[in-house]
C-alpha positions in Angstrom: 0.0 0.0 0.0 1.3 3.5 -0.9 1.4 5.7 2.2 2.3 8.9 0.6 4.9 10.8 -1.3 8.5 10.6 0.1 10.1 12.8 -2.6 9.9 13.9 -6.2 13.3 14.4 -7.9 14.2 16.8 -10.7 17.4 17.9 -12.3 18.8 21.3 -11.5 21.4 23.5 -13.2 23.1 24.6 -10.0 22.5 23.4 -6.5 23.2 26.7 -4.7 20.9 28.6 -7.1 18.2 26.0 -6.5 18.7 26.2 -2.7 18.2 30.0 -2.8 14.9 29.6 -4.5 13.5 26.6 -2.5 15.0 27.5 0.9 15.4 31.3 1.0 12.4 32.2 -1.2 9.9 29.4 -0.6 11.0 28.5 2.9 11.5 24.8 2.4 14.4 23.7 4.6 17.4 21.9 3.1 17.3 18.6 5.0 19.9 16.5 3.2 22.5 16.6 0.5 24.9 14.0 -0.6 27.3 13.3 -3.4 26.9 10.3 -5.6 30.2 9.0 -7.1 29.0 5.7 -8.4 25.7 4.3 -9.6 24.3 1.1 -8.1 25.6 -0.7 -11.2 29.1 0.6 -10.5 29.4 3.3 -13.2 31.4 6.3 -12.1 29.4 9.5 -11.8 29.6 12.9 -10.0 26.2 14.1 -8.8 24.8 16.0 -5.9 21.4 15.0 -4.6 19.6 17.5 -2.3 16.3 17.4 -0.5 13.9 20.2 0.7 11.3 19.2 3.3 7.7 20.2 3.4 5.6 20.3 6.6 4.1 16.8 5.9 7.6 15.2 5.8 7.7 14.8 2.1 10.5 16.4 0.0 11.3 18.0 -3.2 14.7 16.7 -4.3 17.1 17.7 -7.0 20.0 16.2 -8.9 22.9 18.4 -10.1 24.8 16.3 -12.6 27.2 18.7 -14.4 28.8 16.0 -16.6 25.4 14.6 -17.8 23.7 16.6 -20.5 20.1 17.7 -19.8 17.8 20.0 -21.8 16.8 22.7 -19.3 14.1 24.8 -20.8 11.2 26.8 -19.4 8.4 24.3 -18.9 4.8 24.9 -20.0 2.3 24.5 -17.2 0.7 21.6 -19.1 4.1 19.8 -19.5 5.3 19.9 -16.0 4.6 21.8 -12.8 5.0 21.3 -9.1 2.0 22.2 -7.0 2.6 22.9 -3.3 -0.2 23.5 -0.8 -0.1 26.7 1.3 -2.7 28.4 3.6 -4.9 30.7 1.7 -3.7 33.8 3.5 -0.1 33.2 2.2 -1.1 33.5 -1.5 -1.1 37.3 -1.8 2.1 37.8 0.3 3.9 35.2 -1.7 2.7 36.8 -5.0 4.0 40.1 -3.8 7.3 38.6 -2.6 7.8 36.9 -6.0 7.2 40.2 -7.9 9.5 42.1 -5.6 12.2 39.5 -6.0 11.9 39.8 -9.8 10.8 36.2 -10.2 8.4 35.4 -13.0 5.1 35.4 -11.1 1.4 34.9 -12.1 -1.9 34.7 -10.3 -4.1 34.5 -8.3 -6.1 32.0 -10.4 -9.4 30.6 -9.2 -9.7 27.0 -10.3 -13.0 26.3 -8.6 -11.8 24.2 -5.6 -8.3 25.8 -5.3 -6.7 29.2 -5.8 -3.2 29.3 -7.2 -0.2 31.5 -7.9 2.7 30.5 -10.1 6.5 31.1 -10.2 9.2 29.9 -12.5 12.2 28.4 -10.6 15.8 28.9 -11.7 15.7 25.5 -13.6 12.7 26.5 -15.7 10.1 24.5 -13.8 6.7 26.1 -13.0 6.0 26.1 -9.2 2.4 26.5 -8.2 1.4 27.5 -4.7 -2.2 26.4 -4.2 -4.7 26.9 -1.4 -7.9 25.0 -0.9 -11.1 27.0 -1.4 -14.4 26.5 0.4 -15.6 24.0 -2.3 -12.4 21.9 -2.3 -13.9 18.7 -0.9 -16.6 18.5 -3.6 -14.0 19.6 -6.2 -11.9 16.5 -5.3 -14.7 14.1 -4.5 -15.2 11.7 -7.5 -18.7 10.8 -6.3 -19.7 14.5 -6.8 -17.4 15.8 -9.6 -17.9 13.0 -12.2 -14.2 12.4 -12.7 -14.7 8.9 -14.3 -17.4 10.2 -16.7 -15.3 13.2 -17.7 -12.3 10.9 -18.4 -14.5 8.6 -20.5 -15.9 11.5 -22.5 -12.4 12.8 -23.0 -11.1 9.5 -24.3 -14.0 9.4 -26.9 -13.8 12.9 -28.1 -10.2 14.1 -27.6 -8.4 15.7 -30.5 -6.2 13.4 -32.4 -2.7 14.2 -33.7 -2.4 13.9 -37.5 
């Protein structure tokens, strides 16, 4: 049985630049970092793996692997984004903080059951801070929101690539 998320791991350009965004700006504490010099198959490598903790004990983690090519590019929200839950009263202050820091910042967006703001981190990833709205429980309840039916309709009617 899956208990929850331990960590998600992403590549980063520079570990210190990433730390400044996740720890100094967002407030996620750096809780571990270690160097990896060999893979489990014995291949030599030189990677730093770092972890940033959230209040529930799960982490966002990053790999800096300077010798391993990776195509860093600004991600579109639909391609990849990381959504982190915050109390509703933190949305506006974080939006203001992002703008004052010169970080690409968007929001506040009302999605029905959640309100969100968006930043772009130094690696090009979209970071969403999201807060539950009054209707959140219905928004996420498949017995009330028709999730299965919506998925089935999508499968039948979705646009097809030529």
